[in-house]
TORVO-251714 format. One record per residue (C-alpha): chain; x, y, z; residue number from 1; residue in one letter. Coordinates in nm, 2 decimals. Layout:
<sites>
['A',[X,Y,Z],NUM,'a']
...
</sites>
This chain:
<sites>
['A',[-6.39,-1.44,3.08],1,'x']
['A',[-6.24,-1.13,3.22],2,'x']
['A',[-5.88,-1.10,3.11],3,'x']
['A',[-5.62,-0.86,3.24],4,'x']
['A',[-5.51,-0.55,3.05],5,'x']
['A',[-5.20,-0.56,2.83],6,'x']
['A',[-4.86,-0.52,2.99],7,'x']
['A',[-4.74,-0.21,2.81],8,'x']
['A',[-4.40,-0.05,2.88],9,'x']
['A',[-4.18,0.21,2.72],10,'x']
['A',[-3.94,-0.05,2.60],11,'x']
['A',[-3.89,-0.42,2.59],12,'x']
['A',[-3.57,-0.47,2.78],13,'x']
['A',[-3.55,-0.84,2.71],14,'x']
['A',[-3.57,-0.79,2.33],15,'x']
['A',[-3.34,-0.49,2.36],16,'x']
['A',[-3.08,-0.70,2.54],17,'x']
['A',[-3.11,-0.99,2.29],18,'x']
['A',[-3.08,-0.74,2.00],19,'x']
['A',[-2.80,-0.53,2.14],20,'x']
['A',[-2.60,-0.80,2.31],21,'x']
['A',[-2.44,-0.97,2.00],22,'x']
['A',[-2.40,-0.62,1.84],23,'x']
['A',[-2.22,-0.48,2.15],24,'x']
['A',[-1.99,-0.79,2.16],25,'x']
['A',[-1.92,-0.74,1.79],26,'x']
['A',[-1.83,-0.37,1.85],27,'x']
['A',[-1.61,-0.46,2.14],28,'x']
['A',[-1.43,-0.73,1.93],29,'x']
['A',[-1.38,-0.47,1.65],30,'x']
['A',[-1.23,-0.22,1.89],31,'x']
['A',[-1.00,-0.49,2.04],32,'x']
['A',[-0.89,-0.59,1.69],33,'x']
['A',[-0.83,-0.23,1.60],34,'x']
['A',[-0.64,-0.18,1.92],35,'x']
['A',[-0.41,-0.47,1.83],36,'x']
['A',[-0.30,-0.26,1.53],37,'x']
['A',[-0.26,0.06,1.72],38,'x']
['A',[0.11,0.10,1.80],39,'x']
['A',[0.19,0.26,2.13],40,'x']
['A',[0.27,0.63,2.12],41,'x']
['A',[0.62,0.68,1.97],42,'x']
['A',[0.89,0.73,2.24],43,'x']
['A',[1.04,1.07,2.27],44,'x']
['A',[1.39,0.93,2.32],45,'x']
['A',[1.58,0.69,2.09],46,'x']
['A',[1.94,0.58,2.08],47,'x']
['A',[2.17,0.58,1.77],48,'x']
['A',[2.50,0.39,1.77],49,'x']
['A',[2.75,0.60,1.57],50,'x']
['A',[3.13,0.58,1.55],51,'x']
['A',[3.44,0.71,1.71],52,'x']
['A',[3.46,1.07,1.82],53,'x']
['A',[3.52,1.30,1.52],54,'x']
['A',[3.44,1.04,1.26],55,'x']
['A',[3.20,1.09,0.98],56,'x']
['A',[2.95,0.86,1.16],57,'x']
['A',[2.97,1.06,1.48],58,'x']
['A',[2.95,1.39,1.30],59,'x']
['A',[2.64,1.28,1.11],60,'x']
['A',[2.48,1.15,1.43],61,'x']
['A',[2.52,1.48,1.60],62,'x']
['A',[2.35,1.66,1.31],63,'x']
['A',[2.06,1.41,1.34],64,'x']
['A',[2.04,1.48,1.71],65,'x']
['A',[2.00,1.86,1.65],66,'x']
['A',[1.74,1.81,1.38],67,'x']
['A',[1.53,1.57,1.58],68,'x']
['A',[1.55,1.79,1.88],69,'x']
['A',[1.36,2.05,1.68],70,'x']
['A',[1.07,1.79,1.66],71,'x']
['A',[1.08,1.73,2.03],72,'x']
['A',[1.27,1.40,2.00],73,'x']
['A',[1.58,1.33,2.21],74,'x']
['A',[1.84,1.13,2.01],75,'x']
['A',[2.11,0.99,2.23],76,'x']
['A',[2.43,0.93,2.05],77,'x']
['A',[2.63,0.62,2.16],78,'x']
['A',[2.99,0.62,2.04],79,'x']
['A',[3.13,0.30,1.90],80,'x']
['A',[3.44,0.15,1.72],81,'x']
['A',[3.25,0.17,1.39],82,'x']
['A',[3.01,-0.02,1.16],83,'x']
['A',[3.08,-0.37,1.29],84,'x']
['A',[3.02,-0.28,1.65],85,'x']
['A',[2.71,-0.09,1.55],86,'x']
['A',[2.58,-0.40,1.37],87,'x']
['A',[2.65,-0.62,1.67],88,'x']
['A',[2.47,-0.38,1.90],89,'x']
['A',[2.17,-0.37,1.68],90,'x']
['A',[2.16,-0.75,1.66],91,'x']
['A',[2.19,-0.79,2.03],92,'x']
['A',[1.84,-0.75,2.19],93,'x']
['A',[2.01,-0.69,2.53],94,'x']
['A',[2.17,-0.37,2.40],95,'x']
['A',[1.95,-0.06,2.42],96,'x']
['A',[2.00,0.09,2.08],97,'x']
['A',[1.73,0.17,1.81],98,'x']
['A',[1.92,0.26,1.50],99,'x']
['A',[2.28,0.29,1.37],100,'x']
['A',[2.50,0.35,1.07],101,'x']
['A',[2.63,0.03,0.91],102,'x']
['A',[2.84,0.00,0.60],103,'x']
['A',[2.79,-0.27,0.34],104,'x']
['A',[2.97,-0.60,0.35],105,'x']
['A',[2.91,-0.69,0.71],106,'x']
['A',[2.57,-0.86,0.72],107,'x']
['A',[2.71,-1.21,0.71],108,'x']
['A',[2.90,-1.15,1.04],109,'x']
['A',[2.59,-1.10,1.26],110,'x']
['A',[2.23,-1.23,1.28],111,'x']
['A',[2.03,-0.96,1.10],112,'x']
['A',[1.69,-1.13,1.10],113,'x']
['A',[1.54,-0.87,1.33],114,'x']
['A',[1.69,-0.57,1.15],115,'x']
['A',[1.57,-0.35,0.87],116,'x']
['A',[1.71,-0.07,0.66],117,'x']
['A',[1.57,0.28,0.64],118,'x']
['A',[1.77,0.33,0.32],119,'x']
['A',[2.12,0.39,0.20],120,'x']
['A',[2.24,0.73,0.32],121,'x']
['A',[2.59,0.80,0.18],122,'x']
['A',[2.90,0.64,0.03],123,'x']
['A',[3.19,0.55,0.26],124,'x']
['A',[3.50,0.54,0.04],125,'x']
['A',[3.78,0.29,0.12],126,'x']
['A',[4.09,0.51,0.13],127,'x']
['A',[4.42,0.34,0.13],128,'x']
['A',[4.72,0.57,0.19],129,'x']
['A',[5.07,0.43,0.14],130,'x']
['A',[5.44,0.52,0.10],131,'x']
['A',[5.61,0.40,-0.22],132,'x']
['A',[5.85,0.55,-0.47],133,'x']
['A',[5.61,0.45,-0.74],134,'x']
['A',[5.23,0.42,-0.76],135,'x']
['A',[5.09,0.08,-0.68],136,'x']
['A',[4.83,-0.08,-0.91],137,'x']
['A',[4.72,-0.37,-0.70],138,'x']
['A',[4.67,-0.43,-0.33],139,'x']
['A',[4.86,-0.75,-0.36],140,'x']
['A',[5.17,-0.54,-0.39],141,'x']
['A',[5.14,-0.46,-0.02],142,'x']
['A',[5.23,-0.82,0.06],143,'x']
['A',[5.50,-0.83,0.34],144,'x']
['A',[5.44,-0.47,0.44],145,'x']
['A',[5.31,-0.32,0.76],146,'x']
['A',[4.95,-0.22,0.72],147,'x']
['A',[4.72,-0.04,0.97],148,'x']
['A',[4.37,-0.18,0.92],149,'x']
['A',[4.19,-0.03,1.22],150,'x']
['A',[4.06,-0.16,1.55],151,'x']
['A',[3.84,-0.47,1.61],152,'x']
['A',[3.48,-0.37,1.57],153,'x']
['A',[3.54,-0.11,1.31],154,'x']
['A',[3.40,-0.13,0.96],155,'x']
['A',[3.75,-0.02,0.84],156,'x']
['A',[3.90,-0.34,0.98],157,'x']
['A',[3.63,-0.56,0.84],158,'x']
['A',[3.65,-0.40,0.49],159,'x']
['A',[4.03,-0.40,0.49],160,'x']
['A',[4.03,-0.77,0.58],161,'x']
['A',[3.79,-0.86,0.30],162,'x']
['A',[3.99,-0.67,0.04],163,'x']
['A',[4.33,-0.79,0.15],164,'x']
['A',[4.21,-1.15,0.16],165,'x']
['A',[4.08,-1.11,-0.19],166,'x']
['A',[4.44,-1.02,-0.29],167,'x']
['A',[4.60,-1.31,-0.11],168,'x']
['A',[4.70,-1.11,0.21],169,'x']
['A',[4.57,-1.29,0.52],170,'x']
['A',[4.63,-1.25,0.89],171,'x']
['A',[4.92,-1.44,1.05],172,'x']
['A',[5.11,-1.43,0.72],173,'x']
['A',[5.42,-1.24,0.62],174,'x']
['A',[5.22,-0.91,0.61],175,'x']
['A',[5.19,-0.74,0.95],176,'x']
['A',[4.84,-0.62,1.01],177,'x']
['A',[4.81,-0.36,1.29],178,'x']
['A',[4.50,-0.23,1.47],179,'x']
['A',[4.59,0.14,1.44],180,'x']
['A',[4.34,0.39,1.32],181,'x']
['A',[4.26,0.76,1.30],182,'x']
['A',[4.53,0.99,1.44],183,'x']
['A',[4.75,0.69,1.56],184,'x']
['A',[4.75,0.54,1.21],185,'x']
['A',[4.83,0.88,1.06],186,'x']
['A',[5.12,0.94,1.29],187,'x']
['A',[5.25,0.59,1.23],188,'x']
['A',[5.25,0.65,0.85],189,'x']
['A',[5.42,0.99,0.89],190,'x']
['A',[5.69,0.83,1.12],191,'x']
['A',[5.75,0.54,0.88],192,'x']
['A',[5.63,0.28,1.14],193,'x']
['A',[5.37,0.15,0.89],194,'x']
['A',[5.38,0.13,0.51],195,'x']
['A',[5.01,0.17,0.44],196,'x']
['A',[4.68,0.26,0.63],197,'x']
['A',[4.32,0.18,0.55],198,'x']
['A',[4.10,0.48,0.64],199,'x']
['A',[3.72,0.49,0.64],200,'x']
['A',[3.47,0.74,0.78],201,'x']
['A',[3.33,0.52,1.06],202,'x']
['A',[3.66,0.54,1.26],203,'x']
['A',[3.87,0.82,1.12],204,'x']
['A',[3.81,1.20,1.17],205,'x']
['A',[3.78,1.41,0.86],206,'x']
['A',[4.09,1.61,0.98],207,'x']
['A',[4.30,1.29,0.96],208,'x']
['A',[4.19,1.22,0.61],209,'x']
['A',[4.26,1.58,0.50],210,'x']
['A',[4.61,1.56,0.66],211,'x']
['A',[4.69,1.24,0.47],212,'x']
['A',[4.57,1.38,0.14],213,'x']
['A',[4.80,1.68,0.16],214,'x']
['A',[5.10,1.51,0.32],215,'x']
['A',[5.42,1.49,0.10],216,'x']
['A',[5.54,1.15,0.01],217,'x']
['A',[5.20,0.99,0.08],218,'x']
['A',[5.00,0.84,-0.20],219,'x']
['A',[4.63,0.75,-0.22],220,'x']
['A',[4.57,0.41,-0.38],221,'x']
['A',[4.41,0.41,-0.72],222,'x']
['A',[4.17,0.12,-0.76],223,'x']
['A',[4.25,0.06,-1.13],224,'x']
['A',[4.07,-0.27,-1.09],225,'x']
['A',[3.76,-0.09,-0.96],226,'x']
['A',[3.52,-0.26,-1.21],227,'x']
['A',[3.64,-0.60,-1.09],228,'x']
['A',[3.59,-0.51,-0.73],229,'x']
['A',[3.23,-0.40,-0.77],230,'x']
['A',[3.15,-0.72,-0.98],231,'x']
['A',[3.29,-0.94,-0.70],232,'x']
['A',[3.16,-0.74,-0.41],233,'x']
['A',[2.80,-0.63,-0.49],234,'x']
['A',[2.79,-0.39,-0.20],235,'x']
['A',[3.07,-0.18,-0.34],236,'x']
['A',[3.04,0.11,-0.59],237,'x']
['A',[3.31,0.24,-0.82],238,'x']
['A',[3.36,0.62,-0.79],239,'x']
['A',[3.60,0.84,-0.99],240,'x']
['A',[3.76,1.15,-0.85],241,'x']
['A',[3.85,1.40,-1.12],242,'x']
['A',[4.20,1.56,-1.13],243,'x']
['A',[4.21,1.85,-0.88],244,'x']
['A',[3.91,1.73,-0.68],245,'x']
['A',[4.09,1.78,-0.35],246,'x']
['A',[4.29,2.09,-0.44],247,'x']
['A',[4.26,2.28,-0.76],248,'x']
['A',[4.56,2.50,-0.70],249,'x']
['A',[4.79,2.20,-0.63],250,'x']
['A',[4.60,1.98,-0.87],251,'x']
['A',[4.54,1.70,-0.62],252,'x']
['A',[4.50,1.44,-0.73],253,'x']
['A',[4.71,1.51,-1.04],254,'x']
['A',[4.50,1.26,-1.25],255,'x']
['A',[4.16,1.10,-1.23],256,'x']
['A',[4.16,0.85,-0.95],257,'x']
['A',[3.93,0.55,-0.89],258,'x']
['A',[3.81,0.45,-0.55],259,'x']
['A',[3.56,0.19,-0.43],260,'x']
['A',[3.30,0.25,-0.16],261,'x']
['A',[3.03,0.06,0.02],262,'x']
['A',[2.71,0.25,0.09],263,'x']
['A',[2.62,0.32,0.45],264,'x']
['A',[2.27,0.22,0.55],265,'x']
['A',[2.07,0.35,0.83],266,'x']
['A',[1.98,0.02,1.00],267,'x']
['A',[1.71,-0.01,1.27],268,'x']
['A',[1.54,-0.27,1.47],269,'x']
['A',[1.21,-0.40,1.32],270,'x']
['A',[1.01,-0.26,1.61],271,'x']
['A',[1.11,0.10,1.54],272,'x']
['A',[0.79,0.32,1.55],273,'x']
['A',[0.68,0.43,1.20],274,'x']
['A',[0.67,0.80,1.31],275,'x']
['A',[1.03,0.78,1.42],276,'x']
['A',[1.13,0.61,1.09],277,'x']
['A',[0.98,0.91,0.91],278,'x']
['A',[1.17,1.15,1.13],279,'x']
['A',[1.50,0.97,1.08],280,'x']
['A',[1.47,0.96,0.70],281,'x']
['A',[1.38,1.33,0.70],282,'x']
['A',[1.69,1.40,0.90],283,'x']
['A',[1.89,1.18,0.66],284,'x']
['A',[1.76,1.39,0.37],285,'x']
['A',[1.87,1.71,0.53],286,'x']
['A',[2.22,1.58,0.64],287,'x']
['A',[2.31,1.36,0.33],288,'x']
['A',[2.10,1.51,0.05],289,'x']
['A',[2.36,1.77,-0.07],290,'x']
['A',[2.62,1.73,-0.33],291,'x']
['A',[2.98,1.63,-0.24],292,'x']
['A',[3.29,1.52,-0.43],293,'x']
['A',[3.15,1.17,-0.46],294,'x']
['A',[2.77,1.21,-0.49],295,'x']
['A',[2.52,1.43,-0.66],296,'x']
['A',[2.26,1.64,-0.49],297,'x']
['A',[1.95,1.44,-0.40],298,'x']
['A',[2.13,1.11,-0.46],299,'x']
['A',[2.08,1.01,-0.09],300,'x']
['A',[1.90,0.88,0.10],301,'x']
['A',[1.77,0.62,-0.14],302,'x']
['A',[1.56,0.30,-0.09],303,'x']
['A',[1.81,0.05,-0.22],304,'x']
['A',[1.78,-0.29,-0.07],305,'x']
['A',[2.13,-0.44,-0.04],306,'x']
['A',[2.19,-0.68,0.26],307,'x']
['A',[1.90,-0.58,0.48],308,'x']
['A',[1.53,-0.59,0.43],309,'x']
['A',[1.39,-0.25,0.35],310,'x']
['A',[1.14,-0.13,0.61],311,'x']
['A',[0.78,-0.12,0.49],312,'x']
['A',[0.75,0.22,0.67],313,'x']
['A',[1.05,0.34,0.48],314,'x']
['A',[0.91,0.23,0.15],315,'x']
['A',[0.59,0.41,0.23],316,'x']
['A',[0.78,0.72,0.32],317,'x']
['A',[0.99,0.72,0.00],318,'x']
['A',[0.67,0.69,-0.21],319,'x']
['A',[0.43,0.93,-0.03],320,'x']
['A',[0.63,1.12,0.23],321,'x']
['A',[0.52,1.18,0.59],322,'x']
['A',[0.16,1.12,0.68],323,'x']
['A',[-0.09,1.42,0.67],324,'x']
['A',[-0.09,1.46,1.05],325,'x']
['A',[0.29,1.46,1.08],326,'x']
['A',[0.32,1.72,0.81],327,'x']
['A',[0.08,1.97,0.96],328,'x']
['A',[0.08,1.91,1.34],329,'x']
['A',[0.33,1.90,1.62],330,'x']
['A',[0.49,1.56,1.67],331,'x']
['A',[0.31,1.47,1.99],332,'x']
['A',[-0.03,1.58,1.86],333,'x']
['A',[0.02,1.40,1.53],334,'x']
['A',[0.11,1.08,1.70],335,'x']
['A',[-0.21,1.11,1.90],336,'x']
['A',[-0.42,1.18,1.59],337,'x']
['A',[-0.25,0.90,1.40],338,'x']
['A',[-0.35,0.64,1.67],339,'x']
['A',[-0.70,0.78,1.71],340,'x']
['A',[-0.77,0.73,1.34],341,'x']
['A',[-0.73,0.36,1.37],342,'x']
['A',[-0.97,0.35,1.66],343,'x']
['A',[-1.23,0.54,1.45],344,'x']
['A',[-1.25,0.25,1.20],345,'x']
['A',[-1.49,0.04,1.42],346,'x']
['A',[-1.70,0.35,1.46],347,'x']
['A',[-1.72,0.42,1.09],348,'x']
['A',[-1.78,0.05,1.00],349,'x']
['A',[-2.01,-0.06,1.29],350,'x']
['A',[-2.14,0.21,1.51],351,'x']
['A',[-2.27,0.45,1.25],352,'x']
['A',[-2.44,0.18,1.04],353,'x']
['A',[-2.56,0.03,1.36],354,'x']
['A',[-2.76,0.34,1.45],355,'x']
['A',[-2.99,0.25,1.16],356,'x']
['A',[-2.96,-0.13,1.17],357,'x']
['A',[-3.01,-0.20,1.54],358,'x']
['A',[-3.35,-0.02,1.57],359,'x']
['A',[-3.48,-0.21,1.27],360,'x']
['A',[-3.36,-0.54,1.42],361,'x']
['A',[-3.52,-0.45,1.75],362,'x']
['A',[-3.85,-0.37,1.57],363,'x']
['A',[-3.84,-0.69,1.38],364,'x']
['A',[-3.77,-0.89,1.70],365,'x']
['A',[-4.06,-0.75,1.89],366,'x']
['A',[-4.29,-0.78,1.59],367,'x']
['A',[-4.19,-1.14,1.55],368,'x']
['A',[-4.34,-1.21,1.89],369,'x']
['A',[-4.68,-1.08,1.78],370,'x']
['A',[-4.66,-1.25,1.44],371,'x']
['A',[-4.60,-1.58,1.63],372,'x']
['A',[-4.94,-1.54,1.79],373,'x']
['A',[-5.09,-1.47,1.45],374,'x']
['A',[-4.96,-1.80,1.33],375,'x']
['A',[-5.12,-1.98,1.62],376,'x']
['A',[-5.45,-1.80,1.56],377,'x']
['A',[-5.45,-1.88,1.19],378,'x']
['A',[-5.39,-2.25,1.26],379,'x']
['A',[-5.68,-2.25,1.52],380,'x']
['A',[-5.91,-2.07,1.27],381,'x']
['A',[-5.84,-2.34,1.01],382,'x']
['A',[-5.94,-2.61,1.26],383,'x']
['A',[-6.25,-2.41,1.35],384,'x']
['A',[-6.38,-2.41,0.99],385,'x']
['A',[-6.36,-2.79,0.97],386,'x']
['A',[-6.65,-3.01,1.08],387,'x']
['A',[-6.60,-3.07,1.45],388,'x']
['A',[-6.78,-3.20,1.76],389,'x']
['A',[-6.89,-2.98,2.05],390,'x']
['A',[-6.60,-3.12,2.25],391,'x']
['A',[-6.36,-3.02,1.98],392,'x']
['A',[-6.50,-2.66,1.96],393,'x']
['A',[-6.47,-2.64,2.34],394,'x']
['A',[-6.10,-2.73,2.31],395,'x']
['A',[-6.06,-2.47,2.04],396,'x']
['A',[-6.21,-2.20,2.27],397,'x']
['A',[-5.97,-2.30,2.55],398,'x']
['A',[-5.68,-2.28,2.31],399,'x']
['A',[-5.80,-1.94,2.20],400,'x']
['A',[-5.81,-1.82,2.56],401,'x']
['A',[-5.46,-1.94,2.60],402,'x']
['A',[-5.34,-1.75,2.29],403,'x']
['A',[-5.51,-1.43,2.42],404,'x']
['A',[-5.35,-1.49,2.76],405,'x']
['A',[-5.01,-1.51,2.60],406,'x']
['A',[-5.07,-1.20,2.41],407,'x']
['A',[-5.18,-1.01,2.72],408,'x']
['A',[-4.88,-1.13,2.92],409,'x']
['A',[-4.64,-1.01,2.65],410,'x']
['A',[-4.41,-0.73,2.77],411,'x']
['A',[-4.44,-0.50,2.47],412,'x']
['A',[-4.33,-0.14,2.41],413,'x']
['A',[-4.61,0.12,2.39],414,'x']
['A',[-4.53,0.17,2.02],415,'x']
['A',[-4.66,-0.18,1.95],416,'x']
['A',[-4.99,-0.15,2.14],417,'x']
['A',[-5.19,-0.08,1.82],418,'x']
['A',[-5.07,-0.41,1.67],419,'x']
['A',[-5.15,-0.59,1.99],420,'x']
['A',[-5.51,-0.46,2.01],421,'x']
['A',[-5.56,-0.54,1.64],422,'x']
['A',[-5.45,-0.90,1.72],423,'x']
['A',[-5.70,-0.91,2.01],424,'x']
['A',[-5.98,-0.80,1.77],425,'x']
['A',[-5.89,-1.09,1.54],426,'x']
['A',[-5.89,-1.32,1.84],427,'x']
['A',[-6.24,-1.18,1.93],428,'x']
['A',[-6.36,-1.24,1.58],429,'x']
['A',[-6.25,-1.61,1.59],430,'x']
['A',[-6.41,-1.65,1.94],431,'x']
['A',[-6.73,-1.50,1.81],432,'x']
['A',[-6.74,-1.74,1.52],433,'x']
['A',[-6.68,-2.04,1.75],434,'x']
['A',[-6.95,-1.93,1.99],435,'x']
['A',[-7.20,-1.88,1.71],436,'x']
['A',[-7.12,-2.22,1.57],437,'x']
['A',[-7.17,-2.38,1.91],438,'x']
['A',[-7.50,-2.20,1.96],439,'x']
['A',[-7.62,-2.30,1.61],440,'x']
['A',[-7.56,-2.67,1.68],441,'x']
['A',[-7.72,-2.67,2.03],442,'x']
['A',[-8.07,-2.85,2.05],443,'x']
</sites>
């Protein structure tokens, strides 16, 4: 029987598709999975909520702005009444702010579940200035006096309220609590319109504090019960100012003086980009890392977890610093490289090994089609060696022709032609055996 020639092609597209199809889908899935972990490019503009104009918070925010500008990042400074308003803004998803300064002791007043800390950045002393012919030893001695505690929304007012309540002085009682702060509170104390003022850095300018420190007849409250305060309010620290700390020539204060201070944390929303987290902590180190009257050099910023969960990105930064790309490349290029690295993971894990694995799988798949015919031929050969009738041998010859026909109609790459022709030689051997057996049994 004349049979057609083998159908030889350069490649078996059917086998290639069945081999590559699942692999391509796997690679696509890997890239999609990696893409889910690639954060968008960091924005080049962020907003910080600070404090009143001239306050320590506002001054620090301006320094941050200049530092970040050198990295190509625009930091918009949004003034506020102070820590409490900052915290409310950060907790309100409708307000467009990314980060802000928040003093300790306020977390219970706002939902902070979506906020995180980039670290504690400085102490914010609670300064209580008052008029009295003799030093006061307890805040409870201000009962019945006129006290300026700051405006609503300021951390000063919140902290003053907490400390006064702890000393039995509550709103709507015999003590008159006034919402004066900054220059207005300073003038009121000078003019004898109030008896005491609470001053903190989120709402008072440094100039106001300096003026009060040097004013005759004005005393700075000495927290002689400082140890008790820090035991009761875990977010407070006890600090001691040595004699002459404010003015050596005039020996101000004339004796060591104890103050209490919450730490101020740099609080951000949980979706802050890791690259911006690094930049902000870098700025915090530059702004707050020096020595002052109340802190040692290098003491801040520090990854202390108080009332807010410490950011994973911040923890990573405090342990290892900025990533390699951000240390050695411009910010925009580093962010591009940082994102590209994640997308290279599927290439490293799948594409490169696949260059070796896929050809082997393709070779195995095509070879399996030839081996399948070998299996059929071996089964037929076993039947041929058994005692059989002429009719049975004729059936075997027909089956053999069918096997050869299937071999010939296979679409095989040219590289497999040798295996196919060897298979046909084996088919010819079995056919010859059957024909000889048929001739030998003919009468």
